[in-house]
C-alpha positions as CSV (number, residue, x, y, z in Angstrom):
1,M,2.3,2.7,-18.0
2,M,0.7,3.4,-21.4
3,R,-2.1,0.8,-22.2
4,N,-1.3,-1.6,-25.4
5,F,-3.0,-0.6,-28.2
6,A,-6.2,-2.3,-29.8
7,C,-6.2,-5.9,-30.6
8,N,-5.6,-6.8,-34.4
9,T,-9.4,-7.4,-35.0
10,L,-10.3,-4.2,-33.6
11,W,-7.7,-2.4,-35.6
12,G,-8.8,-4.1,-39.1
13,I,-12.2,-2.9,-38.4
14,V,-11.0,0.8,-37.4
15,S,-9.0,0.7,-40.6
16,I,-11.5,-0.3,-42.8
17,L,-14.1,2.1,-41.4
18,W,-11.6,5.0,-41.5
19,L,-10.7,4.3,-45.3
20,L,-14.2,4.1,-46.1
21,A,-14.9,7.4,-44.8
22,V,-11.9,8.9,-46.5
23,S,-12.9,7.6,-49.9
24,C,-16.8,8.3,-49.6
25,T,-17.6,11.1,-47.5
26,G,-16.0,13.9,-49.8
27,R,-18.3,16.6,-50.8
28,Q,-19.1,16.8,-54.6
29,A,-17.1,19.2,-56.9
30,V,-17.4,20.1,-60.5
31,G,-14.4,20.5,-62.6
32,S,-13.8,23.3,-65.4
33,H,-14.7,20.8,-67.8
34,G,-18.2,20.1,-66.5
35,A,-17.5,16.7,-65.0
36,S,-18.6,16.1,-61.4
37,G,-16.1,14.6,-58.8
38,D,-15.8,13.8,-55.3
39,T,-13.6,15.8,-52.8
40,I,-11.0,13.7,-51.0
41,P,-11.2,15.0,-47.6
42,F,-7.8,15.8,-45.8
43,R,-8.1,15.7,-41.9
44,H,-4.9,17.8,-41.1
45,A,-3.3,19.2,-44.3
46,T,-4.3,22.9,-44.8
47,L,-2.5,23.2,-48.2
48,L,-4.1,20.5,-50.2
49,T,-7.2,20.1,-51.9
50,A,-8.0,16.9,-54.3
51,V,-11.0,15.9,-56.3
52,R,-11.4,12.6,-57.7
53,Y,-13.0,12.5,-61.2
54,P,-13.7,9.4,-63.2
55,S,-10.5,9.9,-65.5
56,H,-8.2,11.6,-63.0
57,V,-7.5,13.3,-59.8
58,H,-7.1,16.9,-59.5
59,V,-4.9,18.2,-56.8
60,E,-4.1,21.9,-55.9
61,I,-1.4,23.2,-53.5
62,K,-2.0,26.5,-51.7
63,N,0.8,29.1,-52.1
64,P,2.1,28.9,-48.3
65,W,3.6,32.4,-48.6
66,R,0.8,34.2,-50.6
67,K,-2.7,33.7,-49.0
68,G,-5.3,32.9,-51.7
69,E,-2.9,31.8,-54.3
70,V,-2.2,28.4,-55.7
71,L,1.3,27.3,-55.8
72,H,0.8,24.4,-58.2
73,R,-2.1,22.1,-59.9
74,Y,-1.8,18.5,-61.0
75,D,-4.0,16.2,-62.7
76,I,-3.1,12.8,-61.9
77,R,-4.1,10.4,-64.5
78,Q,-1.8,7.6,-64.1
79,P,1.0,7.0,-61.3
80,Y,4.4,8.2,-62.0
81,R,7.0,5.2,-62.0
82,R,10.3,7.0,-62.8
83,A,11.0,9.8,-60.3
84,V,14.1,11.9,-59.3
85,I,13.8,12.7,-55.4
86,T,15.9,15.4,-53.9
87,T,15.2,14.9,-50.5
88,T,16.1,12.2,-47.8
89,S,12.7,12.3,-46.0
90,H,10.7,11.8,-49.1
91,S,13.1,8.9,-50.3
92,Q,12.5,7.4,-47.1
93,L,8.5,7.7,-47.1
94,L,8.6,5.9,-50.7
95,V,10.7,3.2,-49.2
96,S,8.4,2.8,-46.5
97,L,5.3,2.8,-48.9
98,G,7.0,0.0,-50.7
99,Q,7.8,2.1,-53.8
100,T,11.6,2.0,-53.7
101,A,11.5,1.0,-57.5
102,V,10.0,4.4,-58.2
103,I,13.2,6.2,-57.1
104,K,15.4,6.2,-60.4
105,G,17.6,9.3,-59.2
106,V,18.5,11.3,-56.0
107,C,20.2,14.4,-55.2
108,D,22.9,14.9,-52.5
109,A,23.4,10.9,-52.8
110,R,26.0,11.1,-49.7
111,Y,23.3,12.3,-47.2
112,M,20.5,9.7,-48.3
113,R,21.4,7.3,-45.4
114,I,18.8,4.9,-46.5
115,D,19.8,1.3,-47.0
116,A,17.8,0.8,-49.9
117,V,18.8,3.7,-51.7
118,Q,22.5,3.3,-51.0
119,R,22.2,-0.3,-52.4
120,G,20.4,1.1,-55.5
121,L,23.3,3.5,-55.9
122,Q,26.0,0.9,-55.6
123,Q,24.1,-1.6,-58.0
124,G,23.3,1.2,-60.6
125,T,19.5,0.8,-60.3
126,I,19.5,4.4,-58.8
127,T,21.5,7.4,-60.3
128,D,23.4,10.2,-58.5
129,C,21.8,13.3,-59.9
130,G,24.2,15.8,-58.4
131,N,23.3,18.7,-55.7
132,A,19.8,19.3,-55.1
133,M,20.4,23.0,-56.0
134,Q,21.8,22.3,-59.3
135,P,21.1,18.9,-60.4
136,L,22.4,17.2,-63.3
137,Q,20.1,17.5,-65.9
138,E,21.8,15.3,-68.5
139,R,21.3,12.3,-65.9
140,I,17.9,13.2,-65.4
141,I,17.2,13.2,-69.0
142,A,18.9,9.8,-69.3
143,L,16.7,8.2,-66.7
144,H,13.6,9.2,-68.8
145,A,12.3,10.6,-65.5
146,D,8.5,11.3,-65.5
147,A,8.8,13.5,-62.3
148,V,11.0,15.5,-60.2
149,L,10.3,16.0,-56.5
150,V,11.6,19.5,-55.3
151,S,11.4,21.6,-52.0
152,P,10.0,25.0,-52.9
153,F,11.0,28.0,-50.8
154,E,9.8,31.7,-50.7
155,N,10.9,33.9,-53.4
156,N,12.9,31.0,-55.0
157,G,12.4,32.5,-58.6
158,G,11.6,29.0,-60.2
159,Y,13.6,26.2,-60.9
160,G,15.6,27.5,-63.8
161,S,16.7,25.0,-66.6
162,L,15.0,22.2,-64.5
163,E,11.9,23.5,-65.8
164,A,12.9,23.5,-69.5
165,L,13.2,19.9,-69.2
166,G,9.4,19.6,-69.4
167,I,9.4,17.2,-66.7
168,P,6.5,17.3,-64.0
169,L,7.9,19.0,-60.8
170,I,6.4,17.9,-57.7
171,E,6.5,21.0,-55.1
172,A,6.7,19.2,-51.8
173,A,5.6,21.9,-49.6
174,D,4.6,19.6,-46.7
175,Y,7.3,21.4,-44.5
176,M,5.2,24.6,-44.5
177,E,2.3,22.9,-42.7
178,P,1.3,24.1,-39.2
179,T,1.2,21.0,-37.2
180,P,3.1,17.4,-37.2
181,L,-0.1,15.5,-38.3
182,A,-0.8,18.1,-41.2
183,R,2.8,17.6,-42.6
184,A,2.7,13.9,-42.2
185,E,-0.9,13.7,-44.0
186,W,1.0,14.8,-47.3
187,M,2.0,10.9,-47.6
188,R,-1.6,10.6,-48.9
189,F,-0.8,13.1,-51.7
190,Y,2.4,11.3,-52.6
191,G,0.3,8.1,-52.5
192,L,-2.0,9.4,-55.1
193,L,1.0,10.4,-57.2
194,F,3.0,7.2,-57.0
195,G,0.2,4.6,-57.1
196,C,0.3,3.6,-53.7
197,E,-2.9,5.2,-52.3
198,H,-4.0,2.7,-50.0
199,E,-0.6,1.8,-48.4
200,A,-0.3,5.7,-47.6
201,D,-3.8,6.0,-46.3
202,S,-3.0,3.1,-44.0
203,L,0.2,4.4,-42.9
204,F,-1.2,8.0,-42.1
205,L,-4.0,6.2,-40.0
206,L,-1.3,4.3,-38.0
207,V,0.7,7.5,-37.6
208,E,-2.7,9.6,-36.5
209,Q,-4.0,6.9,-34.0
210,R,-0.5,6.6,-32.3
211,Y,0.2,10.2,-32.1
212,R,-3.5,10.9,-30.6
213,A,-2.9,7.9,-28.1
214,L,0.4,9.4,-27.0
215,A,-0.7,12.8,-26.6
216,D,-3.9,11.6,-24.5
217,S,-1.4,9.6,-22.5
218,A,0.7,12.6,-21.8
219,A,-2.5,15.0,-21.2
220,V,-3.0,13.2,-17.8
221,C,0.3,14.5,-16.5
222,V,-0.3,17.2,-13.8
223,S,3.2,18.7,-14.2
224,R,4.1,20.9,-17.3
225,P,7.9,21.1,-17.4
226,T,9.4,24.2,-19.1
227,V,11.6,23.3,-22.3
228,F,13.5,24.9,-25.0
229,S,15.7,23.9,-27.9
230,E,18.6,24.0,-30.0
231,R,21.8,26.0,-29.5
232,Q,23.7,29.1,-30.8
233,T,25.1,28.9,-34.5
234,G,27.7,31.7,-35.0
235,N,26.1,34.8,-33.4
236,V,22.6,33.6,-33.8
237,W,20.4,31.1,-31.9
238,Y,17.6,29.8,-34.1
239,V,14.9,28.7,-31.8
240,P,11.4,27.2,-33.1
241,G,8.4,29.7,-33.5
242,G,5.5,29.3,-30.9
243,E,3.4,28.0,-33.8
244,S,6.0,25.7,-35.2
245,C,5.5,21.8,-35.4
246,M,8.3,21.5,-32.9
247,A,6.3,23.7,-30.4
248,R,3.2,21.6,-31.1
249,L,5.1,18.5,-30.3
250,M,6.2,20.0,-26.9
251,A,2.7,21.0,-26.0
252,D,1.2,17.7,-26.9
253,A,4.1,15.9,-24.9
254,A,2.6,17.9,-21.8
255,G,5.6,20.3,-21.9
256,Q,5.5,24.1,-21.7
257,Y,7.6,25.5,-24.4
258,V,9.0,28.7,-23.4
259,W,8.1,30.5,-26.5
260,H,4.8,29.1,-26.6
261,D,3.1,32.6,-26.7
262,D,5.0,33.6,-29.9
263,A,2.9,33.7,-33.2
264,H,5.7,32.5,-35.7
265,S,5.6,29.2,-37.4
266,G,9.2,29.4,-38.5
267,S,12.4,29.9,-36.6
268,L,13.3,32.8,-34.7
269,P,16.8,34.5,-34.8
270,L,17.9,35.4,-31.4
271,S,20.9,36.6,-29.4
272,F,22.4,34.3,-26.7
273,E,21.1,37.0,-24.3
274,E,17.7,36.8,-25.3
275,V,17.6,32.9,-25.1
276,L,19.3,33.3,-21.7
277,T,16.6,35.8,-20.5
278,K,13.8,33.6,-21.6
279,A,15.2,30.1,-20.8
280,R,17.5,30.3,-17.9
281,K,15.2,28.5,-15.6
282,A,13.8,26.1,-17.9
283,D,13.4,22.5,-16.6
284,F,14.8,20.8,-20.1
285,W,16.7,21.6,-23.0
286,L,16.3,19.8,-26.1
287,L,18.9,20.0,-29.1
288,T,20.1,18.4,-32.1
289,N,23.9,17.9,-33.3
290,S,24.5,17.3,-37.0
291,T,28.4,17.0,-36.6
292,H,30.4,14.0,-36.8
293,V,31.8,14.3,-33.3
294,P,28.9,13.2,-30.6
295,L,28.4,16.0,-28.3
296,T,29.3,16.1,-24.7
297,T,28.9,18.7,-22.0
298,S,32.5,19.6,-22.1
299,L,32.2,20.1,-25.9
300,L,29.1,22.3,-25.5
301,V,30.6,24.4,-22.8
302,A,33.7,24.8,-24.7
303,E,31.5,25.9,-27.7
304,Q,29.9,28.6,-25.5
305,P,30.8,28.9,-21.8
306,G,27.6,30.7,-21.2
307,Y,25.6,27.7,-21.6
308,A,26.7,26.8,-17.9
309,Q,24.2,29.4,-16.8
310,F,21.3,27.5,-17.9
311,E,19.5,25.7,-15.0
312,A,19.0,22.6,-17.4
313,F,22.6,22.3,-18.0
314,R,23.4,22.7,-14.3
315,K,20.8,19.9,-13.6
316,Q,21.9,17.7,-16.0
317,Q,18.5,17.8,-18.1
318,V,20.2,18.3,-21.5
319,F,19.0,15.9,-24.2
320,V,20.7,15.5,-27.6
321,C,19.7,13.9,-30.9
322,E,22.9,12.8,-33.0
323,T,21.5,13.2,-36.3
324,N,24.2,11.2,-37.8
325,A,23.8,8.2,-35.5
326,T,19.9,8.3,-36.0
327,R,17.6,8.4,-38.9
328,Y,16.1,11.8,-37.6
329,F,15.8,13.7,-40.6
330,E,15.0,10.9,-42.9
331,T,11.9,9.7,-40.5
332,I,10.5,12.6,-38.4
333,P,8.6,14.5,-41.2
334,F,6.3,11.7,-41.7
335,R,6.4,9.8,-38.4
336,P,5.9,12.6,-35.9
337,D,4.5,9.9,-33.4
338,L,8.0,8.5,-33.1
339,L,9.3,11.8,-32.0
340,L,6.4,12.6,-29.7
341,H,7.3,9.3,-28.0
342,D,10.9,10.5,-27.2
343,I,9.9,14.1,-25.9
344,I,7.2,12.4,-23.7
345,Q,9.8,9.9,-22.4
346,V,12.3,12.9,-21.8
347,L,9.8,15.1,-20.0
348,H,7.7,12.7,-18.4
349,P,10.2,9.7,-17.3
350,G,8.4,6.6,-16.6
351,L,5.2,7.3,-18.3
352,L,5.8,5.1,-21.4
353,Q,7.4,1.9,-22.1
354,G,10.5,1.6,-24.1
355,T,13.3,3.6,-24.7
356,P,13.8,7.1,-26.7
357,Q,14.6,6.4,-30.1
358,F,16.4,9.6,-30.8
359,Y,17.3,11.6,-27.8
360,H,19.6,10.8,-25.1
361,R,20.9,12.5,-22.1
362,L,23.9,14.6,-22.8
363,P,27.0,12.8,-21.4
């Protein structure tokens, strides 16, 4: 069994030392205006650089699709207090950081399965700003929003009329980071933006320490069961690339992902035959189900009779995450430690205490 985490006293000492290191050990930088500043070090995130000057914090986001280019620059002089959030994971993060009051508007409100956000929508303290792809500008203007958090993607051609509003756009490129902890560390950037730097640093410290402790616990396992994920959609089966966050999670859970030698960080579009050839004898199969009908063995094989050819299916080693019954999409981007805990429990039952939070064996 996994040993208990350190006592509260030790936790407090470690937290203080880590936070002092984060705030004091950054190298000195000089801004374009000649003032010197202290670099805020990021331990995992590869797309962020930040320098603290006497009057502001300067942040640059590297372009994840064009090496050597900058996606966006920000000079944070005071916290944003009236934001429109277009993604459920960032809404959940702000709630977790005690910044629910900052959320004045959301997009795709019906998908925001977050109690605090739904209460705000019902009480009128949070406004439904329509579809994330085409937000209702009139409502954003009426909110006097001082920031809109958006998800950038390659070749998106800009944000159209949303840019014309003159409201700062926060390009949340965290999902393009190469590792789970690198993605999660972006919460420290959002802490700078929304005036909760200490809370964000503390939460990330917790996530980082729990993730590493779990990975260390799994590392002692002699067995390395093989695993693959997801299922066919139409004529294509999208599997995580070998350099993706999901592949890293499987490796840190002491599993052997069948595409571990692939060099892609995004999804691989494959045919059913290609997946069957590679994963037919894999020990475990992990998948997510986003429909409103819970998945069962009979429904799965009715969807694609060929699934019965996988050894994991025949041995009842298929584990599903029902995303409509869990807080998977809301939680996982900034709490990869919780997902790692689940995957270890699936691949190495009995190693850890507790029960899986997201995955269960396919009935």
